[in-house]
C-alpha positions in Angstrom: 83.7 268.5 140.9 86.1 269.3 138.0 89.2 271.3 138.6 87.9 274.3 136.2 91.2 275.9 136.6 92.9 273.4 134.7 90.4 273.5 131.8 90.4 277.4 131.7 94.0 278.2 132.1 96.1 275.5 130.7 97.9 276.5 127.6 99.4 273.9 125.2 102.5 274.0 122.9 101.7 270.9 121.0 98.5 268.8 119.9 98.7 266.8 123.4 96.4 267.3 126.4 98.0 265.6 129.5 95.7 263.9 131.7 94.0 265.8 134.5 94.5 264.0 137.8 93.0 266.5 140.1 89.9 264.3 140.2 89.5 261.0 142.0 89.2 258.0 139.8 87.3 255.2 141.6 88.1 251.4 141.3 84.3 250.7 141.2 82.0 248.4 139.6 78.3 249.1 138.6 77.1 246.5 141.4 79.3 248.5 144.1 78.0 251.9 143.0 74.3 250.6 143.0 74.7 249.1 146.5 76.4 252.4 148.0 73.7 254.5 146.5 71.0 252.6 147.8 72.4 252.3 151.2 72.8 256.3 151.0 69.4 257.3 149.8 67.3 254.1 150.0 63.9 256.0 149.7 64.8 258.3 146.8 63.1 257.5 143.6 65.5 255.8 141.2 63.5 254.6 138.1 60.2 255.7 136.7 58.4 253.9 133.8 57.9 256.9 131.8 54.6 256.2 130.1 52.0 258.8 129.1 49.4 258.1 131.9 50.8 259.1 135.3 48.6 256.4 136.9 50.4 253.9 135.0 53.9 255.0 135.8 55.6 252.3 137.9 58.4 253.6 140.3 61.3 252.1 142.4 63.1 253.6 145.1 66.8 252.8 145.1 66.0 250.0 148.0 63.7 248.5 145.6 65.8 248.7 142.6 68.7 247.1 144.3 66.3 244.3 145.6 64.8 243.8 142.0 68.2 243.6 140.6 69.6 241.1 143.0 66.5 239.0 142.2 67.4 239.2 138.4 70.9 238.4 139.4 69.9 235.2 141.1 67.7 234.3 138.4 70.5 234.8 135.7 73.0 232.7 137.9 70.5 229.8 138.2 70.8 229.7 134.3 74.3 231.0 133.3 77.7 231.3 134.6 79.7 234.6 135.4 81.5 235.6 132.4 79.0 234.2 129.9 77.1 236.5 127.5 73.4 237.3 127.7 72.1 239.5 125.2 69.0 242.0 125.3 67.3 242.5 121.8 64.5 244.9 122.8 63.5 248.6 122.8 63.4 250.7 126.0 61.8 249.1 128.7 62.2 248.7 132.6 63.0 245.1 132.2 65.8 246.2 130.0 67.3 248.4 133.0 66.6 245.4 135.6 68.6 243.1 133.3 71.5 245.4 133.0 71.8 245.7 136.8 71.2 242.2 137.3 74.0 241.3 134.9 76.3 243.7 136.8 75.7 242.0 140.2 76.0 238.5 138.6 79.2 239.1 136.7 77.4 238.2 133.3 78.5 240.1 130.4 75.6 242.1 128.8 75.5 242.2 125.1 73.2 244.9 123.6 71.5 244.3 120.4 69.5 247.0 118.3 65.8 246.0 118.2 65.8 247.2 114.4 68.1 244.2 113.4 66.9 241.4 111.4 67.7 237.8 111.2 71.1 237.5 109.5 72.2 240.6 111.5 71.0 239.2 114.7 72.6 235.9 114.0 75.8 237.6 113.4 75.9 239.2 116.7 74.8 236.3 118.8 77.2 234.0 117.0 80.2 236.4 117.2 79.6 237.2 120.9 79.0 233.5 121.7 75.7 234.6 123.5 74.1 232.1 126.0 70.9 233.7 126.6 68.6 236.3 124.9 65.9 238.5 126.4 63.7 240.0 123.8 60.4 241.6 123.0 58.1 239.5 121.3 57.4 242.1 118.4 58.7 245.3 117.5 57.3 247.7 114.7 55.7 244.7 113.1 58.5 242.4 113.3 58.0 239.1 114.9 61.1 239.1 116.9 60.4 235.8 118.8 59.9 234.0 115.8 63.0 235.3 114.1 65.1 234.5 117.3 63.8 230.9 117.1 64.8 230.6 113.5 68.5 231.8 114.0 68.9 230.0 117.3 68.9 226.7 115.2 72.2 227.4 113.9 73.7 228.9 117.2 75.3 226.3 119.4 76.0 228.6 122.2 72.4 229.9 122.8 70.7 228.0 125.3 67.9 230.1 126.4 65.4 232.6 124.8 63.3 234.6 127.4 60.7 237.2 126.1 59.6 239.9 128.2 56.0 238.7 128.8 57.8 235.8 131.0 60.0 238.0 132.9 58.3 237.8 136.1 58.2 234.1 135.9 61.9 234.1 134.9 62.6 236.2 138.1 60.7 233.7 140.3 62.3 230.6 138.7 65.3 230.3 140.6 65.3 226.9 142.4 68.6 227.0 144.1 70.4 229.7 146.3 73.3 231.6 144.7 76.4 233.3 145.9 77.2 236.5 144.0 80.5 236.5 142.6 83.3 239.2 143.3 83.2 241.4 140.3 86.5 243.5 139.9 86.6 247.0 138.3 88.5 245.6 135.3 86.1 243.0 134.6 84.0 243.1 131.5 80.6 244.8 132.0 79.1 244.9 128.3 79.8 244.1 124.8 78.6 246.8 122.6 78.7 246.4 118.8 80.1 249.4 116.7 77.8 250.5 113.8 79.6 248.7 111.0 79.9 251.8 108.8 83.2 250.3 107.3 82.4 246.6 107.5 81.4 244.0 109.8 80.3 245.3 113.2 82.8 244.6 116.1 82.0 244.0 119.7 83.9 246.5 121.9 84.5 244.8 125.4 83.8 247.6 128.0 84.7 247.3 131.7 83.1 248.3 135.0 85.7 251.1 135.9 85.2 252.7 132.7 81.6 252.7 132.7 81.3 254.1 136.3 83.9 256.7 136.2 83.3 258.1 132.5 79.6 258.4 132.9 80.1 260.2 136.3 82.5 262.8 134.6 80.2 263.0 131.8 77.2 263.8 134.1 78.9 266.3 136.2 80.3 268.3 133.4 77.0 268.4 131.7 75.4 269.9 134.7 73.2 266.8 135.9 73.0 267.8 139.5 73.1 265.6 142.6 69.6 264.1 143.1 68.5 265.4 139.5 65.8 264.0 137.4 67.0 262.7 134.0 64.3 262.2 131.4 65.7 259.8 129.0 64.6 259.1 125.5 68.0 257.7 124.1 67.8 253.9 123.0 69.2 251.9 125.9 71.0 249.5 123.3 73.5 252.6 122.8 76.1 254.1 125.1 73.7 257.1 125.5 71.1 255.1 127.0 72.6 252.2 128.9 75.7 254.0 129.7 75.0 257.6 130.0 71.7 257.8 131.0 71.3 254.8 133.3 74.7 254.9 135.1 75.1 258.7 134.8 71.8 259.0 136.7 73.0 256.4 139.2 76.3 258.3 139.9 74.4 261.6 140.6 71.9 259.5 142.9 69.1 260.9 140.7 65.9 259.7 139.1 66.1 258.1 135.9 62.7 258.5 134.0 62.8 256.1 131.1 60.9 256.7 128.0 60.0 254.2 125.3 61.2 256.4 122.7 61.4 259.9 121.4 57.9 261.9 121.1 58.6 265.6 121.8 54.9 266.1 123.3 55.5 263.1 125.7 58.9 264.4 126.7 57.5 268.0 127.4 54.8 266.3 129.5 57.4 264.2 131.5 59.7 267.1 132.1 56.7 269.1 133.5 55.1 266.1 135.6 58.1 264.7 136.8 60.2 267.9 137.4 62.8 266.8 135.0 66.1 268.6 135.2 68.2 267.1 132.6 68.2 265.1 129.3 70.5 263.9 126.7 69.2 264.8 123.0 70.7 264.7 119.7 70.2 267.9 117.9 67.3 266.7 115.6 65.5 266.1 118.9 66.2 269.5 120.3 65.0 271.0 117.1 61.9 269.0 117.2 61.2 270.3 120.9 62.0 273.8 120.2 59.6 273.8 117.2 56.7 271.8 118.8 53.6 273.9 118.4 52.5 273.3 122.1 55.6 273.8 123.9 54.5 277.0 125.5 51.7 274.9 127.3 54.2 273.0 129.4 56.1 274.2 132.5 59.7 273.6 131.8 61.2 275.7 134.4 62.8 272.8 136.2 65.1 271.8 133.2 68.5 273.0 134.0 70.8 271.6 131.1 70.7 269.5 128.0 73.5 267.2 126.8 73.8 266.8 122.9 76.1 265.3 120.4 76.2 262.7 117.7 76.3 265.4 115.0 77.3 269.0 114.6 75.3 271.3 116.9 75.1 274.7 115.2 75.6 278.0 117.4 71.9 279.1 116.8 70.7 275.9 118.4 72.7 276.6 121.5 71.5 280.0 121.8 67.7 279.1 121.2 68.1 276.5 123.9 69.5 279.1 126.4 66.9 281.7 125.4 63.8 279.7 124.8 64.3 276.9 127.2 66.2 278.8 129.7 68.8 276.1 130.3 72.6 275.3 129.6 73.9 273.1 127.0 76.8 270.8 126.7 78.2 269.0 123.8 79.7 265.4 124.0 81.7 263.4 121.6 83.6 260.0 121.8 83.3 256.4 120.7 82.0 253.1 121.9 85.6 251.8 122.4 86.4 254.6 124.8 83.2 253.9 127.2 81.4 256.7 125.3 82.2 260.4 125.8 86.0 261.3 125.7 85.6 265.2 125.0 82.9 267.5 126.1 82.2 271.3 126.2 81.5 272.9 129.4 78.1 274.7 130.2 80.0 278.0 130.2 81.7 277.8 126.9 80.7 280.1 124.2 78.1 279.1 121.6 80.8 279.2 119.1 82.9 276.7 121.0 79.9 274.5 121.6 79.2 274.3 117.9 82.5 274.3 116.4 84.5 272.0 118.6 83.9 268.8 120.7 85.2 270.3 123.7 88.2 269.2 126.0 89.2 265.7 127.3 87.7 264.0 130.3 89.8 263.7 133.6 92.3 261.0 133.7 92.8 260.5 130.0 95.4 261.6 127.5 94.5 263.0 124.2 96.7 263.7 121.2 96.5 264.6 117.6 98.8 262.2 115.7 100.3 261.7 112.6 98.5 258.7 111.4 101.6 257.1 109.9 104.1 257.5 112.9 101.9 258.3 115.7 103.9 261.3 116.6 102.2 264.4 118.2 101.4 267.1 115.7 101.8 270.8 116.0 98.8 273.0 117.2 96.3 273.6 114.5 97.3 270.7 112.5 94.8 267.9 111.2 95.8 264.3 112.4 94.3 261.4 114.0 92.4 261.7 117.4 94.2 259.2 119.8 93.2 258.6 123.5 95.0 256.7 126.3 94.0 256.0 129.9 91.5 253.9 132.0 88.8 254.4 129.5 90.1 252.3 126.7 88.1 249.2 125.8 89.6 245.8 126.7 89.5 245.0 123.1 87.2 243.7 120.3 85.5 240.3 121.3 87.4 237.5 119.3 88.9 240.0 116.9 92.7 240.2 117.8 93.8 241.7 114.6 91.2 244.5 114.6 92.0 245.2 118.1 95.7 245.5 117.4 95.0 247.8 114.6 92.9 250.3 117.1 94.5 249.7 120.6 98.2 249.6 120.3 100.7 248.3 122.7 101.6 251.7 123.9 98.1 252.1 125.4 97.0 254.6 122.8 93.5 254.1 121.1 93.5 255.2 117.6 89.9 256.5 116.9 90.0 256.8 113.3 88.7 260.2 113.7 90.5 263.2 112.0 90.9 266.5 113.7 92.7 269.3 115.3 93.4 270.7 118.6 94.0 274.5 119.7 96.3 275.8 122.4 93.5 275.5 125.1 92.9 271.8 124.2 89.6 272.2 122.4 89.4 269.7 119.3 87.7 270.2 116.1 86.7 267.1 114.2 86.9 266.7 110.6 85.9 263.3 109.7 86.7 259.7 109.7 90.3 258.5 108.6 88.9 255.8 106.5 86.5 258.4 104.8 89.7 260.6 103.9 90.1 260.9 100.1 93.7 261.3 99.1 93.8 262.8 95.6 97.1 263.3 94.0 98.7 263.2 97.4 96.3 265.9 98.9 93.9 265.1 101.8 90.3 265.9 101.0 87.7 265.6 104.0 84.4 264.4 102.7 82.5 266.0 105.5 83.6 269.5 104.2 82.2 268.8 100.6 79.0 267.1 102.3 78.2 270.2 104.4 78.8 272.6 101.4 76.5 270.3 99.1 73.9 270.1 101.8 73.2 273.8 101.5 72.2 273.6 98.0 68.4 274.0 97.8 67.7 270.9 95.6 69.6 268.5 97.8 68.1 266.4 100.4 71.0 264.5 101.5 74.5 263.7 100.3 77.4 261.4 100.8 80.9 261.9 99.3 83.2 259.0 98.8 86.4 258.4 97.0 86.5 256.2 94.0 89.8 254.6 92.5 91.7 256.4 89.9 94.8 255.2 88.1 96.4 258.5 87.6 95.3 260.5 90.7 94.9 257.7 93.1 91.5 258.7 94.1 88.6 261.0 92.8 85.9 262.7 94.5 82.2 261.3 94.1 79.0 262.8 95.4 76.0 260.5 95.9 72.9 262.6 96.1 69.3 262.1 97.5 67.4 265.1 95.9 64.7 267.0 97.7 62.3 266.4 95.0 62.9 263.5 92.4 61.1 265.6 90.0 63.5 268.5 90.2 67.0 267.1 91.0 69.9 269.3 90.2 72.0 268.8 86.8 75.5 268.0 86.9 76.3 271.4 85.4 74.6 273.4 88.0 76.2 271.2 90.8 79.6 271.9 88.9 79.0 275.6 89.0 77.9 275.5 92.4 81.3 273.7 93.5 83.4 276.0 91.4 82.1 279.0 93.3 82.6 277.4 96.8 85.2 274.9 96.7 89.0 274.5 95.8 89.3 272.7 92.4 91.0 269.6 94.1 87.7 269.1 96.3 85.1 269.3 93.7 83.5 266.0 92.9 84.1 264.5 89.5 81.3 262.1 89.5 77.6 262.5 90.5 75.2 259.9 91.4 71.5 260.2 92.5 69.8 257.4 94.6 66.5 257.3 96.6 68.2 256.3 99.8 71.4 255.3 101.3 72.5 252.0 102.7 72.7 252.4 106.6 73.5 250.4 109.6 70.8 249.7 112.4 71.8 252.9 114.1 71.1 255.0 111.0 74.7 255.7 109.9 75.5 255.6 106.3 77.6 252.8 105.1 79.9 254.5 102.7 81.8 251.3 101.7 78.5 249.8 100.4 78.0 253.1 98.5 81.3 252.7 96.9 80.6 249.0 96.1 77.3 250.1 94.4 78.8 252.8 92.3 81.8 250.7 91.0 79.4 247.9 90.4 77.2 250.0 88.3 79.8 252.0 86.6 83.1 249.6 86.5 84.7 251.8 83.9 85.3 254.3 86.7 88.4 252.3 87.9 90.0 253.2 84.5 89.3 256.8 84.4 
């Protein structure tokens, strides 16, 4: 377990957290860990298909999971070579997990593709990653995915195979020659995971075996996932929270992974009760939905020990409600794909205020600093700067994007996250927002997230995004793009200006107000601010000259 003494007693003199090396860092691969766990607890239930009807829940012991994963690996090696890319374009399913493990054993690089993507988006990912094989479901939310895949495949010279899940059993039994599983090394690529593209085209972060196995272990332990625990997983496998944290975090703790097709509060509660769930990763909106579910009291949740949350701000009241009403602990994680998921996380015994207002302390074996964005120099405690990380968790790079890689991962090993934040003397980090979102007006830094959080409290505002617009005199001006709660009762510019005058310093107040019905978003639901800026400037070109 972690050396709690380091995290509770270390006091810093500058915004730099030295790596905690008191933990063992394993030179491991996903395949090695799977084989080790299958040898140690072969009869323990490893994987459950979390469907509503208990009679239809398929189950795998660790011995069975390894056997099926090796069958998938053999089938893969009959069609693809180690090092080639194979993509999955599908929602959560058992087949998804088996392919993930099969790729790990075969030395084939997995490419995760969000099932919400459409034709052009799918084509971009498959072309950019030079994918050789694509697994998919035939249909998702009314979209004929098989038809779309066949259409885009005509312009993709590297794509040789399209296999839909209804053919999965045939695929597994299709191997016609014996194979030798390759030697996969800890530093070898495991997955290419595409960033959300909030500032432009998505980039494929190449993540390695050692980063995936160790970071997910540190995450699970700090979050309270006990040895042999039961993780009820509703997170999409396409993201790190699913195929990284849940799949591999459960594996590292020799636990049981209950895989759910998607989030439904009633089904989640049912599975916790019936499968004796002890742990879950839930974003704050999911936690709220569970706490407010009318029939929650009908379920026995006594086995639930802890919840991991993140992806957006977790308010102190939510942490207190979880502890009081669910009787379990809570941990908050923050990180990014390029660092194999989590990099900082709170502890279960941290105060609700630390849980809500910080993103915790660094994982073992990585350094974290708050740096001057221009020089990379460490800043004084409590000073805002760029959050940078260094250690085994950094990605190998962006696939076929050397310039973008060089801009993020420097020669000295520091990965520049693009996130702005500060560090206190205990090493707890507070996040302010994205560096690229930063608005500089007259030489003064303005953090959009601060303005957005204030405006979201206005009774007539449903959602808001704050961006910077070019200004010949000030450099940039603040603009607020608003989705009103009611189109018939949207706030006037005058009342919004008065509201901001009462709550914000003058230089932070929006000078321009725009109203829209929806925001442009990525497939992961993140607002694409660069598109908002383009939309506003296209409609209001005179803003450039104000």
